[in-house]
DSSP file (Angstrom, degrees, kcal/mol; ACC not computed):
  #  RESIDUE AA STRUCTURE BP1 BP2  ACC     N-H-->O    O-->H-N    N-H-->O    O-->H-N    TCO  KAPPA ALPHA  PHI   PSI    X-CA   Y-CA   Z-CA
    1    1 A M              0   0    0      0, 0.0     2,-0.3     0, 0.0     0, 0.0   0.000 360.0 360.0 360.0 129.0  -29.5  -11.6   -2.0
    2    2 A E        -     0   0    0      1,-0.1     2,-0.2     3,-0.0     3,-0.0  -0.572 360.0-129.0 -81.1 135.8  -26.4  -10.0   -3.6
    3    3 A Q        -     0   0    0     -2,-0.3     2,-0.1     1,-0.1    -1,-0.1  -0.589  28.7-102.9 -83.5 143.2  -23.0  -10.9   -2.1
    4    4 A Y        -     0   0    0     -2,-0.2     2,-0.4     1,-0.0    55,-0.1  -0.399  39.0-165.5 -64.2 138.6  -20.6   -8.2   -1.2
    5    5 A R        -     0   0    0     -2,-0.1     2,-0.3    53,-0.1    53,-0.0  -0.992  22.5-120.7-129.0 136.4  -17.8   -7.7   -3.7
    6    6 A V        -     0   0    0     -2,-0.4     2,-0.0     1,-0.1    53,-0.0  -0.607  38.1-125.8 -73.0 130.5  -14.5   -5.8   -3.3
    7    7 A S     >  -     0   0    0     -2,-0.3     4,-2.1     1,-0.1     5,-0.2  -0.296  14.2-113.9 -77.9 162.5  -14.4   -3.1   -5.9
    8    8 A Y  H  > S+     0   0    0      1,-0.2     4,-2.6     2,-0.2     5,-0.2   0.898 119.1  52.8 -59.3 -42.4  -11.6   -2.5   -8.4
    9    9 A Q  H  > S+     0   0    0      1,-0.2     4,-2.7     2,-0.2    -1,-0.2   0.898 107.6  50.8 -62.9 -40.8  -10.8    0.8   -6.7
   10   10 A E  H  > S+     0   0    0      2,-0.2     4,-2.4     1,-0.2    -1,-0.2   0.905 110.9  48.5 -63.9 -41.0  -10.6   -0.9   -3.3
   11   11 A I  H  X S+     0   0    0     -4,-2.1     4,-2.4     2,-0.2     5,-0.2   0.930 113.1  47.2 -65.7 -44.8   -8.2   -3.5   -4.6
   12   12 A K  H  X S+     0   0    0     -4,-2.6     4,-3.0     1,-0.2     5,-0.3   0.923 112.6  50.2 -61.6 -43.3   -6.0   -0.8   -6.2
   13   13 A S  H  X S+     0   0    0     -4,-2.7     4,-2.3    -5,-0.2    -2,-0.2   0.899 110.5  50.0 -61.8 -40.9   -6.1    1.3   -3.0
   14   14 A W  H  X S+     0   0    0     -4,-2.4     4,-1.8     2,-0.2    -2,-0.2   0.947 115.8  40.9 -63.2 -50.0   -5.1   -1.7   -0.9
   15   15 A V  H  X S+     0   0    0     -4,-2.4     4,-1.9     1,-0.2    -2,-0.2   0.933 118.1  46.4 -67.0 -45.8   -2.1   -2.6   -3.1
   16   16 A L  H  X S+     0   0    0     -4,-3.0     4,-3.0    -5,-0.2    -1,-0.2   0.850 108.7  57.1 -66.0 -32.8   -1.0    1.0   -3.7
   17   17 A G  H  X S+     0   0    0     -4,-2.3     4,-2.7    -5,-0.3    -1,-0.2   0.901 106.1  49.5 -62.4 -41.0   -1.4    1.7    0.0
   18   18 A N  H  X S+     0   0    0     -4,-1.8     4,-2.1     2,-0.2    -2,-0.2   0.908 112.6  47.4 -62.7 -41.4    1.0   -1.2    0.8
   19   19 A F  H  X S+     0   0    0     -4,-1.9     4,-2.5     2,-0.2    -2,-0.2   0.917 111.4  51.3 -65.4 -43.4    3.4    0.3   -1.8
   20   20 A W  H  X S+     0   0    0     -4,-3.0     4,-3.0     1,-0.2     5,-0.2   0.941 110.0  49.0 -57.3 -50.1    3.0    3.8   -0.3
   21   21 A D  H  X S+     0   0    0     -4,-2.7     4,-3.0     1,-0.2     5,-0.3   0.902 111.2  50.1 -59.4 -42.2    3.7    2.5    3.2
   22   22 A G  H  X S+     0   0    0     -4,-2.1     4,-2.0     2,-0.2     5,-0.3   0.918 113.6  44.6 -63.2 -43.7    6.8    0.7    2.1
   23   23 A C  H  X S+     0   0    0     -4,-2.5     4,-1.7     3,-0.2     7,-0.3   0.913 117.8  45.0 -66.6 -42.1    8.2    3.8    0.3
   24   24 A R  H  < S+     0   0    0     -4,-3.0    -2,-0.2    -5,-0.2    -1,-0.2   0.929 121.0  37.1 -66.3 -45.9    7.3    6.0    3.2
   25   25 A D  H  < S+     0   0    0     -4,-3.0    -2,-0.2    -5,-0.2    -1,-0.2   0.749 135.9  16.6 -82.6 -24.4    8.7    3.8    5.9
   26   26 A H  H  < S+     0   0    0     -4,-2.0    12,-3.7    -5,-0.3    -3,-0.2   0.382  98.2 102.8-133.0   2.6   11.7    2.3    4.1
   27   27 A G  S >X S-     0   0    0     -4,-1.7     3,-1.6    -5,-0.3     4,-0.5  -0.075  93.4 -75.7 -78.6-174.4   12.5    4.6    1.1
   28   28 A P  G >4 S+     0   0    0      0, 0.0     3,-0.9     0, 0.0     4,-0.4   0.787 129.3  59.5 -56.4 -31.1   15.2    7.2    0.9
   29   29 A M  G >4 S+     0   0    0     -6,-0.3     3,-1.1     1,-0.2     4,-0.4   0.780  91.8  68.5 -70.3 -25.1   13.3    9.7    3.1
   30   30 A A  G X4>S+     0   0    0     -3,-1.6     5,-1.9    -7,-0.3     3,-1.4   0.767  83.7  73.3 -64.7 -24.3   13.3    7.2    6.0
   31   31 A K  G X<5S+     0   0    0     -3,-0.9     3,-1.7    -4,-0.5    -1,-0.3   0.870  90.0  57.7 -57.8 -37.3   17.0    7.6    6.4
   32   32 A A  G < 5S+     0   0    0     -3,-1.1    -1,-0.3    -4,-0.4    -2,-0.2   0.721 104.7  52.6 -66.1 -19.8   16.4   11.0    7.9
   33   33 A Q  G < 5S-     0   0    0     -3,-1.4    -1,-0.3    -4,-0.4    -2,-0.2   0.230 118.1-111.2 -98.6  12.7   14.3    9.3   10.5
   34   34 A D  T < 5S+     0   0    0     -3,-1.7     2,-0.3     1,-0.2    -3,-0.2   0.830  74.3 136.8  58.3  34.5   17.0    6.8   11.4
   35   35 A K      < -     0   0    0     -5,-1.9    -1,-0.2     1,-0.1     2,-0.2  -0.697  65.6 -88.0-103.1 161.7   15.0    4.0   10.0
   36   36 A S        -     0   0    0     -2,-0.3     2,-0.5    -3,-0.1    -6,-0.1  -0.482  41.4-137.8 -68.8 137.9   16.4    1.2    7.8
   37   37 A V        -     0   0    0     -2,-0.2     2,-0.3    -7,-0.1   -10,-0.2  -0.858  17.5-161.6-101.4 129.7   16.4    2.1    4.1
   38   38 A W        -     0   0    0    -12,-3.7     2,-0.1    -2,-0.5   -12,-0.0  -0.741  17.4-120.7-104.5 154.5   15.3   -0.5    1.6
   39   39 A N    >>  -     0   0    0     -2,-0.3     4,-1.9     1,-0.1     3,-0.5  -0.437  39.7 -96.8 -82.8 171.6   16.0   -0.6   -2.1
   40   40 A L  H 3> S+     0   0    0      1,-0.2     4,-2.9     2,-0.2     5,-0.2   0.858 123.6  57.0 -59.7 -37.1   13.0   -0.6   -4.5
   41   41 A E  H 3> S+     0   0    0      1,-0.2     4,-2.3     2,-0.2    -1,-0.2   0.880 106.5  49.5 -63.6 -36.7   13.2   -4.4   -4.8
   42   42 A Q  H <> S+     0   0    0     -3,-0.5     4,-2.0     2,-0.2    -1,-0.2   0.901 111.8  48.7 -67.7 -39.7   12.8   -4.9   -1.1
   43   43 A I  H  X S+     0   0    0     -4,-1.9     4,-2.1     2,-0.2    -2,-0.2   0.938 112.4  47.7 -64.3 -46.2    9.9   -2.5   -1.0
   44   44 A V  H  X S+     0   0    0     -4,-2.9     4,-2.4     1,-0.2    -2,-0.2   0.890 109.3  54.4 -62.4 -39.0    8.2   -4.4   -3.9
   45   45 A S  H  X S+     0   0    0     -4,-2.3     4,-1.4    -5,-0.2    -1,-0.2   0.897 107.4  50.4 -60.3 -40.3    8.9   -7.7   -2.2
   46   46 A D  H  X S+     0   0    0     -4,-2.0     4,-1.6     2,-0.2    -1,-0.2   0.890 108.4  52.2 -64.7 -39.7    7.1   -6.3    0.9
   47   47 A V  H  X S+     0   0    0     -4,-2.1     4,-2.0     1,-0.2    -2,-0.2   0.905 107.7  52.4 -62.0 -40.8    4.2   -5.3   -1.3
   48   48 A Y  H  X S+     0   0    0     -4,-2.4     4,-2.5     2,-0.2    -1,-0.2   0.776 101.5  59.3 -69.9 -24.7    4.1   -8.8   -2.7
   49   49 A D  H  X S+     0   0    0     -4,-1.4     4,-1.5     2,-0.2    -1,-0.2   0.909 107.5  47.3 -63.6 -40.3    4.0  -10.2    0.8
   50   50 A G  H  X S+     0   0    0     -4,-1.6     4,-1.0     2,-0.2    -2,-0.2   0.878 108.9  54.5 -64.5 -38.1    0.8   -8.2    1.1
   51   51 A Y  H >X S+     0   0    0     -4,-2.0     3,-1.0     1,-0.2     4,-0.8   0.926 106.0  51.6 -59.6 -45.6   -0.4   -9.6   -2.3
   52   52 A A  H >< S+     0   0    0     -4,-2.5     3,-0.7     1,-0.3    -1,-0.2   0.846 104.3  57.9 -61.8 -32.8    0.2  -13.1   -0.9
   53   53 A G  H 3< S+     0   0    0     -4,-1.5    -1,-0.3     1,-0.2    -2,-0.2   0.766  99.9  58.8 -66.8 -24.6   -2.0  -12.1    2.1
   54   54 A G  H XX S+     0   0    0     -3,-1.0     3,-2.5    -4,-1.0     4,-0.5   0.716  80.7 102.1 -75.7 -20.9   -4.8  -11.3   -0.4
   55   55 A S  T << S+     0   0    0     -4,-0.8    -3,-0.0    -3,-0.7     9,-0.0  -0.500  94.3  14.3 -66.3 122.3   -4.7  -14.8   -1.7
   56   56 A G  T 34 S+     0   0    0     -2,-0.4    -1,-0.3     2,-0.1    -2,-0.1   0.384 104.4  98.2  91.9  -3.1   -7.7  -16.5   -0.1
   57   57 A S  T <4  +     0   0    0     -3,-2.5     2,-0.2     2,-0.0    -2,-0.2   0.619  69.1  72.5 -91.5 -14.2   -9.2  -13.2    1.0
   58   58 A F     <  -     0   0    0     -4,-0.5   -53,-0.1     1,-0.1    -2,-0.1  -0.640  61.5-152.2-106.6 161.1  -11.6  -12.8   -1.9
   59   59 A D  S    S+     0   0    0     -2,-0.2    -1,-0.1   -55,-0.1   -54,-0.0   0.575  73.5  50.3-104.3 -13.4  -14.9  -14.6   -2.7
   60   60 A S  S  > S-     0   0    0      1,-0.1     4,-1.6    41,-0.0     3,-0.3  -0.927  73.1-125.7-132.6 152.6  -15.0  -14.3   -6.4
   61   61 A P  H  > S+     0   0    0      0, 0.0     4,-2.7     0, 0.0     5,-0.2   0.837 111.5  61.8 -59.0 -32.3  -12.9  -15.0   -9.5
   62   62 A L  H  > S+     0   0    0      2,-0.2     4,-2.7     1,-0.2     5,-0.2   0.914 101.5  50.3 -61.8 -43.0  -13.5  -11.3  -10.5
   63   63 A E  H  > S+     0   0    0     -3,-0.3     4,-2.3     1,-0.2    -1,-0.2   0.912 112.2  47.6 -61.9 -41.7  -11.8  -10.0   -7.4
   64   64 A Y  H  X S+     0   0    0     -4,-1.6     4,-2.4     2,-0.2    -2,-0.2   0.892 110.7  52.0 -65.9 -38.7   -8.8  -12.3   -8.0
   65   65 A L  H  X S+     0   0    0     -4,-2.7     4,-2.3     2,-0.2    -2,-0.2   0.926 110.0  48.9 -61.9 -44.1   -8.7  -11.1  -11.7
   66   66 A M  H  X S+     0   0    0     -4,-2.7     4,-2.4     1,-0.2    -2,-0.2   0.911 110.4  50.9 -62.0 -42.8   -8.7   -7.5  -10.5
   67   67 A L  H  X S+     0   0    0     -4,-2.3     4,-2.5     1,-0.2    -1,-0.2   0.907 110.7  49.4 -60.5 -42.1   -5.9   -8.2   -8.0
   68   68 A E  H  X S+     0   0    0     -4,-2.4     4,-2.5     2,-0.2    -1,-0.2   0.878 109.6  51.0 -66.5 -37.8   -3.9   -9.8  -10.8
   69   69 A V  H  X S+     0   0    0     -4,-2.3     4,-2.1     2,-0.2    -2,-0.2   0.935 112.3  46.3 -65.1 -45.8   -4.4   -6.9  -13.2
   70   70 A V  H  X S+     0   0    0     -4,-2.4     4,-2.2     1,-0.2    -2,-0.2   0.932 114.8  47.6 -60.5 -45.7   -3.3   -4.4  -10.5
   71   71 A S  H  X S+     0   0    0     -4,-2.5     4,-1.4     1,-0.2    -2,-0.2   0.864 108.3  55.5 -65.4 -36.7   -0.3   -6.6   -9.6
   72   72 A L  H  < S+     0   0    0     -4,-2.5     3,-0.3     2,-0.2    -1,-0.2   0.934 108.9  47.2 -60.7 -46.6    0.6   -7.0  -13.3
   73   73 A V  H >< S+     0   0    0     -4,-2.1     3,-1.3     1,-0.2    -2,-0.2   0.937 114.1  46.3 -61.2 -47.0    0.8   -3.2  -13.8
   74   74 A L  H 3< S+     0   0    0     -4,-2.2     3,-0.3     1,-0.3    -1,-0.2   0.688 111.6  52.0 -72.9 -17.2    2.9   -2.6  -10.7
   75   75 A S  T >< S+     0   0    0     -4,-1.4     3,-2.8    -3,-0.3     7,-0.4   0.295  72.0 116.9 -97.6  10.6    5.3   -5.5  -11.6
   76   76 A S  T <  S+     0   0    0     -3,-1.3    -1,-0.2     1,-0.3    -2,-0.1   0.673  71.6  56.0 -58.4 -19.1    5.9   -4.2  -15.1
   77   77 A W  T 3  S+     0   0    0     -3,-0.3    -1,-0.3     1,-0.2    -2,-0.1   0.494  98.5  67.6 -89.2  -3.3    9.6   -3.6  -14.3
   78   78 A Y    X>  -     0   0    0     -3,-2.8     4,-2.3     1,-0.1     3,-0.9  -0.856  66.6-164.6-121.9  94.9   10.2   -7.2  -13.3
   79   79 A P  H 3> S+     0   0    0      0, 0.0     4,-2.4     0, 0.0     5,-0.2   0.819  88.6  52.5 -51.2 -40.1    9.8   -9.7  -16.2
   80   80 A S  H 3> S+     0   0    0      1,-0.2     4,-1.9     2,-0.2     5,-0.1   0.891 111.5  47.0 -66.7 -36.2    9.5  -12.8  -14.1
   81   81 A Q  H <> S+     0   0    0     -3,-0.9     4,-2.5     2,-0.2     5,-0.2   0.888 109.1  54.9 -69.0 -39.0    6.7  -11.2  -12.1
   82   82 A V  H  X S+     0   0    0     -4,-2.3     4,-2.5    -7,-0.4    -2,-0.2   0.943 109.5  47.0 -58.1 -48.1    5.0  -10.0  -15.2
   83   83 A E  H  X S+     0   0    0     -4,-2.4     4,-2.4     1,-0.2    -1,-0.2   0.899 110.1  53.5 -62.0 -40.9    4.9  -13.6  -16.5
   84   84 A Y  H  X S+     0   0    0     -4,-1.9     4,-2.1     1,-0.2    -1,-0.2   0.946 112.6  42.8 -58.5 -49.3    3.6  -14.9  -13.2
   85   85 A H  H  X S+     0   0    0     -4,-2.5     4,-2.4     1,-0.2    -2,-0.2   0.857 111.9  53.9 -69.9 -35.0    0.7  -12.5  -13.2
   86   86 A K  H  X S+     0   0    0     -4,-2.5     4,-2.6    -5,-0.2    -1,-0.2   0.910 109.5  49.1 -62.8 -41.1   -0.1  -13.1  -16.9
   87   87 A E  H  X S+     0   0    0     -4,-2.4     4,-2.4     2,-0.2    -2,-0.2   0.915 110.7  49.5 -63.8 -43.3   -0.2  -16.8  -16.2
   88   88 A R  H  X S+     0   0    0     -4,-2.1     4,-2.4     2,-0.2    -2,-0.2   0.908 111.7  49.2 -62.3 -41.6   -2.6  -16.2  -13.3
   89   89 A I  H  X S+     0   0    0     -4,-2.4     4,-2.6     2,-0.2     5,-0.2   0.930 110.5  50.4 -63.0 -45.3   -4.8  -14.0  -15.4
   90   90 A A  H  X S+     0   0    0     -4,-2.6     4,-2.2     1,-0.2    -2,-0.2   0.898 110.6  49.9 -60.2 -41.2   -4.9  -16.6  -18.2
   91   91 A E  H  X S+     0   0    0     -4,-2.4     4,-1.7     2,-0.2    -1,-0.2   0.920 111.2  48.6 -63.1 -44.1   -5.8  -19.3  -15.7
   92   92 A L  H  X S+     0   0    0     -4,-2.4     4,-0.6     1,-0.2    -2,-0.2   0.903 114.3  45.4 -63.8 -40.9   -8.6  -17.2  -14.3
   93   93 A L  H  < S+     0   0    0     -4,-2.6     3,-0.3     1,-0.2     5,-0.2   0.828 110.6  53.8 -73.3 -31.1  -10.0  -16.4  -17.8
   94   94 A A  H  < S+     0   0    0     -4,-2.2    -1,-0.2    -5,-0.2    -2,-0.2   0.835 114.9  40.9 -69.4 -31.8   -9.7  -20.0  -18.9
   95   95 A G  H  < S+     0   0    0     -4,-1.7     2,-0.3    -5,-0.2    -1,-0.2   0.482 118.7  43.7 -95.7  -3.3  -11.7  -21.2  -15.9
   96   96 A N  S  < S-     0   0    0     -4,-0.6     2,-0.6    -3,-0.3     3,-0.1  -0.993  80.7-114.5-144.2 146.7  -14.3  -18.4  -15.9
   97   97 A D     >  -     0   0    0     -2,-0.3     4,-2.5     1,-0.2     5,-0.2  -0.729  22.9-151.6 -82.0 118.0  -16.5  -16.6  -18.5
   98   98 A L  H  > S+     0   0    0     -2,-0.6     4,-2.3     1,-0.2     5,-0.2   0.909  94.7  52.1 -59.0 -45.2  -15.3  -12.9  -18.5
   99   99 A D  H  > S+     0   0    0      1,-0.2     4,-0.7     2,-0.2    -1,-0.2   0.898 111.3  48.1 -59.3 -39.5  -18.7  -11.6  -19.6
  100  100 A E  H >4 S+     0   0    0      1,-0.2     3,-0.7     2,-0.2    -1,-0.2   0.908 110.4  51.2 -66.7 -41.6  -20.3  -13.5  -16.7
  101  101 A M  H 3< S+     0   0    0     -4,-2.5    -2,-0.2     1,-0.2    -1,-0.2   0.873 111.1  48.8 -62.1 -36.2  -17.7  -12.2  -14.2
  102  102 A L  H >< S+     0   0    0     -4,-2.3     3,-1.7    -5,-0.2    -1,-0.2   0.583  83.5 117.5 -82.9  -9.7  -18.4   -8.6  -15.3
  103  103 A R  T << S+     0   0    0     -4,-0.7    -3,-0.0    -3,-0.7    -4,-0.0  -0.361  79.7  15.1 -62.0 130.5  -22.1   -8.9  -15.1
  104  104 A G  T 3  S+     0   0    0      1,-0.3    -1,-0.2    -2,-0.1    -2,-0.1   0.432  85.7 138.8  88.6  -0.4  -23.6   -6.5  -12.6
  105  105 A I    <   -     0   0    0     -3,-1.7    -1,-0.3     1,-0.1     5,-0.1  -0.592  65.1 -99.6 -75.2 137.0  -20.5   -4.3  -12.1
  106  106 A P     >  -     0   0    0      0, 0.0     4,-2.8     0, 0.0     3,-0.3  -0.257  34.9-114.0 -55.2 145.0  -21.4   -0.6  -11.9
  107  107 A A  H  > S+     0   0    0      1,-0.2     4,-2.6     2,-0.2     5,-0.2   0.845 112.5  49.4 -54.4 -44.0  -20.9    1.2  -15.3
  108  108 A D  H  > S+     0   0    0      2,-0.2     4,-1.9     1,-0.2    -1,-0.2   0.907 114.6  44.6 -66.9 -40.1  -18.0    3.5  -14.2
  109  109 A E  H  > S+     0   0    0     -3,-0.3     4,-2.6     2,-0.2     5,-0.2   0.908 113.6  51.1 -67.4 -42.0  -16.1    0.6  -12.6
  110  110 A L  H  X S+     0   0    0     -4,-2.8     4,-2.8     1,-0.2     5,-0.3   0.915 109.2  50.4 -61.3 -44.4  -16.7   -1.6  -15.6
  111  111 A E  H  X S+     0   0    0     -4,-2.6     4,-2.0    -5,-0.2    -1,-0.2   0.924 113.0  45.7 -61.0 -45.7  -15.5    1.0  -18.0
  112  112 A E  H  X S+     0   0    0     -4,-1.9     4,-2.2     2,-0.2    -2,-0.2   0.929 115.2  46.2 -64.2 -45.8  -12.3    1.5  -16.1
  113  113 A F  H  X S+     0   0    0     -4,-2.6     4,-2.5     1,-0.2    -2,-0.2   0.924 113.3  48.3 -65.8 -44.5  -11.6   -2.2  -15.6
  114  114 A K  H  X S+     0   0    0     -4,-2.8     4,-2.2    -5,-0.2    -1,-0.2   0.873 109.7  54.0 -63.8 -36.2  -12.3   -3.0  -19.3
  115  115 A H  H  X S+     0   0    0     -4,-2.0     4,-2.8    -5,-0.3    -1,-0.2   0.928 109.4  47.7 -61.7 -44.9  -10.1   -0.1  -20.3
  116  116 A D  H  X S+     0   0    0     -4,-2.2     4,-2.1     1,-0.2    -2,-0.2   0.905 110.3  51.9 -63.4 -41.9   -7.2   -1.5  -18.3
  117  117 A L  H  <>S+     0   0    0     -4,-2.5     5,-3.0     1,-0.2     6,-1.1   0.896 112.9  46.2 -60.5 -39.7   -7.8   -5.0  -19.7
  118  118 A Y  H ><5S+     0   0    0     -4,-2.2     3,-1.8     3,-0.2    -2,-0.2   0.942 110.7  50.7 -67.9 -48.7   -7.6   -3.5  -23.2
  119  119 A I  H 3<5S+     0   0    0     -4,-2.8    -2,-0.2     1,-0.3    -1,-0.2   0.864 112.2  48.3 -57.6 -37.6   -4.5   -1.4  -22.5
  120  120 A L  T 3<5S-     0   0    0     -4,-2.1    -1,-0.3    -5,-0.2    -2,-0.2   0.366 113.9-119.3 -86.3   5.2   -2.7   -4.5  -21.1
  121  121 A S  T < 5S+     0   0    0     -3,-1.8    -3,-0.2    -5,-0.1    -2,-0.1   0.815  77.0 127.8  60.1  33.5   -3.8   -6.6  -24.2
  122  122 A I      <       0   0    0     -5,-3.0    -4,-0.2    -6,-0.2    -5,-0.1   0.812 360.0 360.0 -85.1 -34.3   -5.7   -9.0  -22.0
  123  123 A V              0   0    0     -6,-1.1    -5,-0.2    -9,-0.2    -1,-0.1   0.313 360.0 360.0-126.2 360.0   -8.8   -8.6  -24.1
């Protein structure tokens, strides 16, 4: 029996949804609604609180790898965060066989994920 796996698209949607909510609820437009306005670093920090909530939420190393890739892309403006996510990715790849992790992924999802790994110089 095959175990349910969270897809790459679902992980991206979850993280981007958190970012969307932060920008909508606390970005410059929120000022018109008499809400507190946050700077971008505060919004990103809130997104990373959501990221921390994802820790322990997944069942497979592949899901964690996908979360780290999404987080790496979104943290590209923050060098310390980039290094953190690169280290996490390296740990996941050192402890798991990438080809084995990717086995059984639908072709379209596999193509997109492998493309992202290539663009980010992970593979």
